[in-house]
N, C-alpha and C positions, 0 to 999 in steps of 0.2 A: 523193190526199194523205192521206186518213184511214188508208190502209193503212200508209203510211210512218211516221206518228205512232204508230200502234199497234205497229209493229215495234220502236219504242223503249220500249215498255212503258206508254204512256199511252193509256187507253181513250178512244175517240172515238164520239160519236153524230152521225150525219148526219141532219138534218131536210131532207126533200126533197119537192117537189111531184110528183116522178116516182120513187117508191120502187123500181120494178123496175130503172131505170137505175142507181141507186145500188147496188143489190144486185149487178147484173151487173158493176159496176166493182170489186166486192170489199169494199164497206163492211160491217163486221161488225155494226154496230148502226144500223138505219135506222128513223126515225120519219116517218110520212107528214105532210107539210105540207098547206096549204090550196090555194094557187094559185101558179103560177110567179111572178107579180108580187108576191104577198104570202104568202110561205111560212109565216110564223108569225102570221097574223091575217087578218081579213076586214074591210076598211074599210066594207063595205056594211052591217055590223051596227051596232047601237047601241054607243056607247063601252063600256058595261058588258059587253055580250055579247062584244065583240071582246076586251076584257081577259080575260074568263073563258076564251075560246077560246085565247088566247095562253098563259095560265097552264097550261091542260091540256096543251098541246103541250110546253111546257118541262118540266113535271113528268114527262111520259112520257119525255122525253129524259134526264132525270136518273135515272129508274128504269132506263132502258136502260144508262146508264153503270155502274150498280152490278151489272148482270147479267153472269154468266159465260156467254160464248157460244163456240161452236166453229166459227163460220163466219157468213156473211151471215144475219142474223136481222131480221125485220120486227116492230117493236113497234107493233102496231095495236090500238086499243081502250083501254079503261079500264085 
């Protein structure tokens, strides 16, 4: 689906617990998530730590949206 949206000129970031699969499917901007059940967080953390983790993931996804890419790219790290 992300490929079709990008084909219309709208950048898309996929947050995935399985980044290699998202990249194989052709997603141009992939941000690793945490777990399949909780892609954008970890409920085993304290509420403050979970919120900080979710914020880092979303900020990374926003940076990925602003990046110019020429194919599947993994946005891992700070």
